[in-house]
VOVO-44166 format. One record per residue: x, y, z of N, C-alpha, C in turn; residue number from 1; residue in three letters. Coordinates in steps of 0.1 Angstrom, whole numbers, plus 2048, in hexadecimal, padded with zeros to 3 digits. Layout:
N
n_c1 / n_c2 / n_c3 / ca_c1 / ca_c2 / ca_c3 / c_c1 / c_c2 / c_c3 / num / residuo
X / Y / Z / X / Y / Z / X / Y / Z / NUM / Ala
...
// end
This chain:
213
n_c1 / n_c2 / n_c3 / ca_c1 / ca_c2 / ca_c3 / c_c1 / c_c2 / c_c3 / num / residuo
F2D / BA6 / 708 / F2A / BAB / 6FB / F34 / BA7 / 6F1 / 1 / Met
F30 / BA2 / 6E5 / F3A / B9D / 6DB / F40 / BA9 / 6D4 / 2 / Met
F4D / BA8 / 6D2 / F54 / BB2 / 6CA / F61 / BAA / 6C5 / 3 / Asn
F69 / BB1 / 6BE / F75 / BAB / 6B7 / F7E / BA5 / 6C2 / 4 / Lys
F80 / BAC / 6CD / F88 / BA7 / 6D8 / F83 / B9A / 6DD / 5 / Ser
F76 / B99 / 6E0 / F70 / B8D / 6E6 / F71 / B82 / 6DB / 6 / Lys
F6E / B85 / 6CF / F6F / B7A / 6C5 / F7D / B75 / 6C4 / 7 / Leu
F87 / B7E / 6C5 / F95 / B7A / 6C4 / F98 / B70 / 6D0 / 8 / Gly
F92 / B73 / 6DB / F95 / B6A / 6E7 / F8F / B5C / 6E4 / 9 / Glu
F83 / B5B / 6DE / F7C / B4F / 6DB / F84 / B47 / 6D0 / 10 / Leu
F8A / B4E / 6C7 / F91 / B47 / 6BC / FA0 / B44 / 6C0 / 11 / Leu
FA4 / B47 / 6CC / FB1 / B44 / 6D0 / FB4 / B35 / 6CF / 12 / Asn
FC0 / B32 / 6CC / FC3 / B24 / 6CA / FC0 / B1B / 6D6 / 13 / Val
FC1 / B21 / 6E2 / FBF / B19 / 6EE / FB0 / B17 / 6F2 / 14 / Asp
FA7 / B1D / 6EB / F99 / B1C / 6EE / F92 / B11 / 6E7 / 15 / Val
F8D / B07 / 6EF / F86 / AFC / 6E9 / F77 / AFD / 6EA / 16 / Ser
F6F / AF4 / 6E5 / F61 / AF4 / 6E8 / F5F / AF1 / 6F6 / 17 / Glu
F55 / AF8 / 6FD / F53 / AF7 / 70B / F44 / AF8 / 70D / 18 / Thr
F40 / AFA / 71A / F32 / AFC / 71D / F2C / B09 / 718 / 19 / Gln
F35 / B12 / 715 / F31 / B1F / 711 / F36 / B24 / 703 / 20 / Thr
F3D / B1B / 6FD / F43 / B1E / 6EF / F41 / B13 / 6E6 / 21 / Val
F3B / B15 / 6DA / F3A / B0B / 6D0 / F3E / B11 / 6C3 / 22 / Asp
F43 / B09 / 6BA / F48 / B0E / 6AD / F40 / B06 / 6A2 / 23 / Phe
F3C / B0D / 697 / F35 / B07 / 68C / F3C / B0D / 67F / 24 / Lys
F3C / B04 / 675 / F43 / B09 / 669 / F39 / B12 / 661 / 25 / Leu
F2C / B0E / 660 / F23 / B16 / 658 / F17 / B1A / 660 / 26 / Glu
F0F / B24 / 65B / F04 / B29 / 662 / EF7 / B23 / 65C / 27 / Ile
EF8 / B1A / 653 / EEC / B15 / 64C / EE2 / B0D / 655 / 28 / His
EE7 / B07 / 660 / EDF / AFD / 667 / ED2 / B03 / 66D / 29 / Tyr
ED1 / B10 / 671 / EC4 / B14 / 676 / EBA / B14 / 66B / 30 / Pro
EBE / B14 / 65E / EB5 / B14 / 653 / EB6 / B07 / 64B / 31 / Phe
EB8 / AFC / 652 / EB9 / AEF / 64B / EAE / AEB / 643 / 32 / Gly
EB0 / AE1 / 63A / EA5 / ADC / 631 / E9B / AD4 / 638 / 33 / Asn
E9D / AD0 / 645 / E93 / AC7 / 64C / E93 / ACC / 65A / 34 / Asn
E88 / AC7 / 661 / E85 / ACA / 66F / E91 / AC6 / 678 / 35 / Glu
E97 / ABB / 676 / EA2 / AB6 / 67E / EAD / AC0 / 67E / 36 / Lys
EB1 / AC5 / 673 / EBC / ACE / 672 / EB9 / ADB / 679 / 37 / Glu
EAD / AE0 / 677 / EA9 / AED / 67D / EA8 / AEB / 68C / 38 / Arg
EA3 / AE0 / 691 / EA2 / ADE / 69F / EB0 / ADD / 6A6 / 39 / Ser
EBA / AD8 / 69F / EC7 / AD7 / 6A5 / ECC / AE5 / 6A9 / 40 / Glu
EC9 / AEF / 6A1 / ECD / AFD / 6A5 / EC6 / B01 / 6B1 / 41 / Phe
EB9 / AFE / 6B2 / EB1 / B02 / 6BE / EB6 / AFB / 6CA / 42 / Ile
EBA / AEF / 6C8 / EC0 / AE7 / 6D4 / ECD / AEE / 6D8 / 43 / Lys
ED5 / AF3 / 6CF / EE1 / AFA / 6D3 / EDE / B06 / 6DB / 44 / Asp
ED4 / B0E / 6D7 / ED1 / B1A / 6DE / ECB / B16 / 6EC / 45 / Ile
EC3 / B0D / 6ED / EBD / B09 / 6FA / EC8 / B04 / 703 / 46 / Leu
ED1 / AFC / 6FE / EDB / AF6 / 706 / EE4 / B01 / 70C / 47 / Ser
EE8 / B0A / 704 / EF1 / B15 / 708 / EE9 / B1E / 713 / 48 / Met
EDD / B21 / 710 / ED5 / B2A / 718 / ED3 / B24 / 726 / 49 / Ala
ED2 / B16 / 727 / ECE / B10 / 734 / EDB / B0C / 73C / 50 / Asn
EE7 / B0F / 736 / EF3 / B0B / 73D / EF7 / B15 / 748 / 51 / Thr
EF8 / B12 / 755 / EFD / B1B / 75F / F0B / B21 / 75B / 52 / Pro
F0C / B2E / 75C / F18 / B35 / 758 / F18 / B42 / 75D / 53 / Arg
F24 / B4A / 75B / F25 / B57 / 760 / F25 / B62 / 755 / 54 / Glu
F25 / B5D / 748 / F25 / B67 / 73E / F1E / B61 / 732 / 55 / Glu
F1C / B68 / 727 / F16 / B63 / 71B / F1D / B57 / 715 / 56 / Ser
F15 / B4F / 70E / F1B / B44 / 707 / F1B / B47 / 6F8 / 57 / Ala
F24 / B41 / 6F0 / F26 / B45 / 6E2 / F26 / B39 / 6D9 / 58 / Tyr
F20 / B3A / 6CD / F22 / B31 / 6C2 / F29 / B39 / 6B7 / 59 / Ile
F35 / B35 / 6B4 / F3D / B3D / 6A9 / F3C / B35 / 69C / 60 / Val
F37 / B3C / 692 / F35 / B36 / 685 / F41 / B3A / 67C / 61 / Ile
F46 / B30 / 674 / F51 / B33 / 66B / F5E / B2C / 670 / 62 / Gly
F5C / B23 / 679 / F68 / B1C / 67F / F66 / B0D / 67E / 63 / Val
F6F / B06 / 679 / F6F / AF7 / 678 / F76 / AF2 / 684 / 64 / Lys
F6F / AEC / 68E / F75 / AE7 / 69A / F79 / AD8 / 699 / 65 / Tyr
F85 / AD5 / 69C / F8A / AC7 / 69B / F89 / AC1 / 6A9 / 66 / Asn
F7F / AB9 / 6AB / F7D / AB4 / 6B9 / F88 / AAA / 6BD / 67 / Ser
F8E / AA4 / 6B4 / F98 / A99 / 6B7 / FA5 / A9F / 6BE / 68 / His
FA8 / AAC / 6BA / FB4 / AB2 / 6C1 / FB1 / AC0 / 6C6 / 69 / Asp
FA5 / AC5 / 6C4 / FA1 / AD2 / 6CA / FA6 / ADE / 6C2 / 70 / Gly
FAB / ADB / 6B6 / FB0 / AE6 / 6AD / FA4 / AEC / 6A6 / 71 / Thr
FA7 / AF9 / 6A1 / F9C / AFF / 699 / FA2 / B04 / 68C / 72 / Lys
F9A / B03 / 681 / F9E / B09 / 674 / F95 / B16 / 673 / 73 / Asp
F9C / B21 / 672 / F94 / B2E / 671 / F91 / B31 / 663 / 74 / Leu
F85 / B2F / 65F / F81 / B30 / 650 / F79 / B3C / 64E / 75 / Ile
F70 / B3F / 657 / F67 / B4B / 655 / F5A / B46 / 64D / 76 / Gly
F51 / B4F / 64C / F44 / B4C / 645 / F45 / B53 / 637 / 77 / Val
F3E / B4D / 62E / F3E / B52 / 620 / F30 / B57 / 61C / 78 / Gln
F2F / B60 / 612 / F22 / B63 / 60C / F1A / B6C / 615 / 79 / Gly
F0D / B6E / 611 / F04 / B76 / 619 / F01 / B6F / 626 / 80 / Asp
F00 / B77 / 630 / EFD / B71 / 63E / EEF / B75 / 642 / 81 / Gln
EE9 / B6D / 64A / EDB / B71 / 64F / EDC / B7C / 65A / 82 / Pro
ED2 / B84 / 65B / ED2 / B8E / 665 / ECD / B88 / 672 / 83 / Asp
ECD / B8F / 67D / EC9 / B8A / 68A / EBA / B87 / 68A / 84 / Asp
EB2 / B8E / 683 / EA3 / B8B / 683 / EA1 / B7E / 67C / 85 / Ala
EA8 / B7A / 673 / EA6 / B6D / 66C / EAA / B61 / 676 / 86 / Lys
EB5 / B64 / 67C / EBA / B5A / 686 / EAF / B58 / 691 / 87 / Ile
EAA / B63 / 696 / EA0 / B63 / 6A1 / E94 / B5B / 69C / 88 / Gln
E8F / B5E / 690 / E83 / B57 / 68B / E85 / B48 / 689 / 89 / Asp
E92 / B43 / 688 / E94 / B35 / 686 / E91 / B2C / 692 / 90 / Ser
E8F / B32 / 69D / E8B / B2A / 6A9 / E7C / B2A / 6AB / 91 / Ile
E75 / B32 / 6A3 / E66 / B33 / 6A5 / E5F / B26 / 6A5 / 92 / Asn
E63 / B1D / 69C / E5B / B10 / 69B / E5A / B08 / 6A8 / 93 / Pro
E64 / B0A / 6B1 / E64 / B03 / 6BE / E5A / B08 / 6C8 / 94 / Ala
E55 / B15 / 6C5 / E4B / B1B / 6CE / E50 / B1C / 6DD / 95 / Gln
E5C / B20 / 6DE / E61 / B21 / 6EC / E5B / B2C / 6F4 / 96 / Leu
E58 / B2A / 700 / E52 / B34 / 709 / E56 / B30 / 718 / 97 / Glu
E5F / B37 / 71E / E65 / B43 / 71A / E6F / B40 / 70F / 98 / Pro
E74 / B4B / 709 / E7D / B49 / 6FE / E8B / B4E / 701 / 99 / Arg
E96 / B45 / 6FF / EA3 / B4A / 702 / EA8 / B56 / 6FA / 100 / Pro
EB0 / B5E / 701 / EB5 / B6A / 6FB / EC2 / B68 / 6F4 / 101 / Ser
EC3 / B6B / 6E7 / ED0 / B6A / 6E0 / ED0 / B74 / 6D5 / 102 / Phe
EDC / B76 / 6CF / EDD / B7F / 6C4 / EE8 / B7A / 6BA / 103 / Ser
EE7 / B7F / 6AE / EF1 / B7B / 6A4 / EF7 / B87 / 69D / 104 / Tyr
F04 / B87 / 69B / F0B / B91 / 694 / F17 / B8C / 68C / 105 / Gln
F1B / B93 / 683 / F28 / B8F / 67B / F33 / B99 / 67F / 106 / Thr
F3F / B93 / 680 / F4A / B9C / 684 / F56 / B98 / 67B / 107 / Ile
F5D / BA1 / 676 / F69 / B9F / 66E / F75 / B9F / 676 / 108 / Glu
F7E / B95 / 675 / F8A / B95 / 67D / F95 / B8F / 674 / 109 / Leu
FA0 / B96 / 673 / FAB / B91 / 66C / FA8 / B8C / 65D / 110 / Asp
F9F / B94 / 657 / F9B / B92 / 649 / F91 / B87 / 647 / 111 / Gly
F8B / B82 / 652 / F81 / B78 / 650 / F74 / B7D / 658 / 112 / Arg
F69 / B78 / 652 / F5C / B7C / 658 / F57 / B70 / 660 / 113 / Leu
F52 / B72 / 66D / F4D / B68 / 675 / F3F / B6C / 679 / 114 / Tyr
F37 / B62 / 67B / F29 / B64 / 681 / F2A / B60 / 690 / 115 / Gly
F24 / B67 / 698 / F24 / B64 / 6A6 / F16 / B65 / 6AC / 116 / Val
F12 / B5A / 6B2 / F05 / B59 / 6B9 / F09 / B5B / 6C8 / 117 / Ile
F03 / B65 / 6CE / F06 / B67 / 6DC / EF9 / B63 / 6E4 / 118 / Glu
EFA / B59 / 6ED / EEF / B55 / 6F6 / EF0 / B5D / 703 / 119 / Ile
EE7 / B66 / 706 / EE8 / B6F / 711 / EE4 / B68 / 71E / 120 / His
EE9 / B6E / 729 / EE5 / B69 / 737 / ED7 / B6F / 739 / 121 / Leu
ECE / B67 / 73E / EC1 / B6B / 741 / EBC / B66 / 74E / 122 / Thr
EB0 / B6A / 752 / EAA / B65 / 75F / E9E / B5D / 75E / 123 / Asn
E98 / B5C / 752 / E8A / B57 / 751 / E8A / B48 / 74D / 124 / Asp
E96 / B41 / 74C / E96 / B33 / 749 / E93 / B2A / 755 / 125 / Gly
E94 / B1E / 753 / E9A / B16 / 747 / E90 / B17 / 73B / 126 / Pro
E96 / B13 / 730 / E8F / B13 / 723 / E8D / B05 / 71E / 127 / Tyr
E80 / B01 / 71D / E7D / AF3 / 719 / E74 / AF3 / 70D / 128 / Leu
E76 / AEA / 704 / E6D / AE9 / 6F8 / E60 / AE4 / 6FD / 129 / Pro
E55 / AEB / 6F8 / E47 / AE7 / 6FD / E42 / ADB / 6F5 / 130 / Pro
E48 / AD9 / 6E9 / E42 / ACE / 6E0 / E4E / AC8 / 6D9 / 131 / Lys
E4B / ABC / 6D3 / E55 / AB5 / 6CB / E57 / ABD / 6BE / 132 / Arg
E64 / ABF / 6BB / E67 / AC6 / 6AF / E75 / AC1 / 6AB / 133 / Tyr
E76 / AB9 / 6A0 / E83 / AB3 / 69C / E89 / AAB / 6A7 / 134 / Gly
E95 / AAE / 6AB / E9B / AA7 / 6B6 / E97 / AAB / 6C4 / 135 / Val
E8F / AB6 / 6C5 / E8B / ABB / 6D2 / E80 / AB2 / 6D9 / 136 / Leu
E82 / AAF / 6E5 / E78 / AA8 / 6ED / E71 / AB1 / 6F6 / 137 / Ile
E63 / AB0 / 6F7 / E5C / AB9 / 6FF / E60 / AB9 / 70E / 138 / Pro
E62 / AC5 / 714 / E65 / AC6 / 722 / E73 / AC1 / 726 / 139 / Asp
E7B / ABE / 71C / E89 / AB9 / 71F / E92 / AC6 / 721 / 140 / Cys
E9A / AC5 / 72C / EA3 / AD0 / 72F / EB0 / ACD / 729 / 141 / Leu
EB4 / AD4 / 71F / EC1 / AD2 / 719 / ECB / ADC / 71E / 142 / Tyr
ED8 / AD8 / 720 / EE2 / AE1 / 724 / EEF / ADB / 71F / 143 / Phe
EFA / AE3 / 722 / F07 / ADF / 71D / F0E / AD7 / 728 / 144 / Arg
F11 / ACB / 725 / F1A / AC3 / 72E / F27 / AC2 / 728 / 145 / Arg
F31 / AC9 / 72C / F3D / ACA / 725 / F3B / AD2 / 718 / 146 / Gly
F3F / ACC / 70D / F3D / AD2 / 700 / F31 / ACC / 6F8 / 147 / Ser
F29 / AC4 / 6FF / F1D / ABD / 6F8 / F10 / AC2 / 6FE / 148 / Lys
F06 / AC2 / 6F5 / EF9 / AC4 / 6F9 / EF3 / AB7 / 6FF / 149 / Asn
EED / AB8 / 70B / EE9 / AAC / 712 / EDB / AAF / 719 / 150 / Glu
ED4 / AA4 / 71C / EC8 / AA6 / 724 / ECC / AA5 / 732 / 151 / Glu
EC7 / AAF / 73A / ECB / AB0 / 748 / EC5 / AA4 / 750 / 152 / Ala
ECC / A9F / 759 / EC7 / A95 / 763 / EBF / A9C / 76D / 153 / Thr
EB8 / A95 / 776 / EB0 / A9B / 780 / EB9 / AA4 / 789 / 154 / Gln
EC4 / AA0 / 78D / ECD / AA8 / 795 / ED2 / AB5 / 78E / 155 / His
ED5 / AB3 / 781 / ED9 / ABE / 779 / ECE / AC8 / 777 / 156 / Glu
EC1 / AC3 / 775 / EB6 / ACC / 774 / EB4 / AD4 / 780 / 157 / Arg
EB6 / ACF / 78C / EB5 / AD6 / 798 / EBF / AE1 / 798 / 158 / Lys
ECC / ADE / 795 / ED6 / AE8 / 795 / ED3 / AF4 / 78B / 159 / Glu
ECE / AF0 / 77F / ECA / AFB / 775 / EBF / B03 / 77A / 160 / Ile
EB4 / AFD / 77F / EA9 / B05 / 784 / EAE / B0E / 790 / 161 / Tyr
EB6 / B09 / 799 / EBB / B11 / 7A4 / EC4 / B1D / 79F / 162 / Asn
ECB / B1B / 794 / ED3 / B25 / 78E / ECB / B30 / 789 / 163 / Trp
EC1 / B2D / 781 / EB7 / B37 / 77D / EB0 / B3F / 788 / 164 / Phe
EAD / B37 / 793 / EA6 / B3C / 79E / EAE / B47 / 7A5 / 165 / His
EBB / B44 / 7A7 / EC4 / B4D / 7AD / EC6 / B5A / 7A5 / 166 / Lys
EC6 / B58 / 798 / EC8 / B63 / 78F / EBB / B6C / 78F / 167 / Arg
EAF / B66 / 791 / EA3 / B6F / 793 / EA4 / B76 / 79F / 168 / Arg
EA8 / B70 / 7AA / EA9 / B76 / 7B7 / EB3 / B82 / 7B6 / 169 / Leu
EBE / B80 / 7B0 / EC8 / B8B / 7AF / EC2 / B97 / 7A7 / 170 / Ala
EBB / B93 / 79C / EB5 / B9E / 794 / EAA / BA5 / 79B / 171 / Ala
EA3 / B9F / 7A4 / E99 / BA5 / 7AC / E9F / BAD / 7B8 / 172 / Glu
EAC / BAC / 7BA / EB2 / BB4 / 7C5 / EB0 / BAE / 7D2 / 173 / Gly
EAD / BA1 / 7D3 / EAB / B9B / 7E0 / EB9 / B9B / 7E8 / 174 / Val
EB9 / BA1 / 7F3 / EC6 / BA2 / 7FB / EC6 / B99 / 806 / 175 / Ser
ED1 / B99 / 80D / ED4 / B90 / 818 / ECA / B93 / 824 / 176 / Ser
EC4 / B9F / 824 / EBB / BA2 / 82F / EAD / B9C / 82D / 177 / Ser
EAB / B95 / 821 / E9F / B8E / 81E / EA2 / B7F / 81E / 178 / Leu
E9B / B78 / 827 / E9D / B6A / 828 / E94 / B63 / 81F / 179 / Gln
E99 / B59 / 817 / E91 / B51 / 80E / E8D / B45 / 816 / 180 / Leu
E7F / B43 / 817 / E7A / B37 / 81E / E75 / B2E / 813 / 181 / Thr
E7B / B23 / 811 / E77 / B19 / 807 / E6F / B0E / 80F / 182 / Ile
E62 / B0E / 80C / E59 / B05 / 813 / E5B / AF7 / 80E / 183 / Gln
E5F / AF5 / 802 / E62 / AE8 / 7FD / E71 / AE8 / 7F9 / 184 / Ser
E7A / AE1 / 801 / E88 / AE2 / 7FF / E8C / ADB / 7F2 / 185 / His
E85 / AD1 / 7EE / E88 / AC9 / 7E2 / E7F / ACD / 7D7 / 186 / Ala
E84 / ACF / 7CA / E7B / AD2 / 7BF / E72 / AC6 / 7BC / 187 / Pro
E66 / AC9 / 7B8 / E5D / ABF / 7B5 / E5C / ABD / 7A6 / 188 / Val
E5F / AB1 / 7A1 / E5E / AAE / 793 / E51 / AA7 / 790 / 189 / Tyr
E4B / AAB / 785 / E40 / AA3 / 780 / E45 / A96 / 77A / 190 / Gln
E3C / A8C / 779 / E41 / A80 / 774 / E46 / A80 / 765 / 191 / Gln
E41 / A8A / 75E / E46 / A8B / 750 / E51 / A94 / 74F / 192 / Asn
E58 / A97 / 75A / E65 / A9F / 75A / E62 / AAE / 756 / 193 / Asn
E55 / AB2 / 757 / E53 / AC0 / 754 / E59 / AC9 / 75E / 194 / Ala
E5A / AD6 / 75C / E60 / ADE / 766 / E59 / ADE / 773 / 195 / Pro
E61 / ADE / 77E / E5B / ADE / 78C / E59 / AED / 78F / 196 / Tyr
E50 / AEE / 79A / E4D / AFB / 79F / E53 / AFC / 7AE / 197 / Gln
E59 / B08 / 7B0 / E5D / B0B / 7BD / E52 / B11 / 7C5 / 198 / His
E50 / B0D / 7D2 / E47 / B13 / 7DB / E4E / B1B / 7E5 / 199 / Asn
E50 / B28 / 7E2 / E59 / B31 / 7EA / E51 / B3D / 7EF / 200 / Thr
E56 / B43 / 7FA / E51 / B50 / 7FE / E5D / B57 / 804 / 201 / Gln
E5C / B64 / 804 / E67 / B6D / 809 / E63 / B73 / 816 / 202 / Tyr
E6B / B72 / 820 / E68 / B77 / 82D / E71 / B83 / 830 / 203 / Val
E6C / B8F / 832 / E73 / B9B / 834 / E77 / B9C / 843 / 204 / Asp
E84 / B9B / 846 / E88 / B9B / 853 / E8E / BA8 / 857 / 205 / Thr
E8D / BB2 / 84F / E92 / BC0 / 853 / E8B / BC6 / 85E / 206 / Arg
E92 / BCD / 868 / E8B / BD3 / 873 / E80 / BDC / 86F / 207 / Pro
E74 / BDC / 876 / E69 / BE5 / 873 / E6B / BF2 / 87A / 208 / Lys
E66 / BFC / 874 / E66 / C0A / 87A / E5B / C0A / 884 / 209 / Arg
E5B / C14 / 88D / E51 / C15 / 897 / E43 / C18 / 891 / 210 / Glu
E42 / C1E / 885 / E35 / C20 / 87E / E30 / C14 / 877 / 211 / Asp
E38 / C09 / 878 / E34 / BFC / 873 / E38 / BFA / 864 / 212 / Gly
E3E / C04 / 85E / E43 / C03 / 850 / E4F / BFB / 84F / 213 / Gln
// end
């Protein structure tokens, strides 16, 4: 959960842009003047949401990041800031289903106001655009490769799908006493790179009681 302490960690001089941290100077780009600008924000959200990780990912607004040397200028955001509802609505044109979970809040630290978008850990991904919108390509799986948004290769797609699959199993409470039988050990991709489907079944190997239960 984002708070002043966590924000301070992200703004630390030693923290650079990574798979789970991105810095932006202004918050205007979700509400850009054209489809391309607005779709860039959606691509950021998708890429963060699809990246295997152990905690939330963050986009911190109000920071000028200097990629040539990794330094940051802490500037803060100015003027009226959008609320979370408006940020949520900004991804509606992409018609994402399922929809990645994220939230927006402003936090004041050391006399400056910052906007923070937190992309939460979820179990129902991956998240793929169903149609072309701006820079978004239908059924393309975007994720963070280092500090950049990239299209996943076939091998990377498999890893991302498996990561979400394991998170779903954990959420369902599947224990070591339940063996997972994967009838098809390799994921099946459609020719158009649409999401593949796992053919799986669960086999309960726990000892049966005498009454058969």
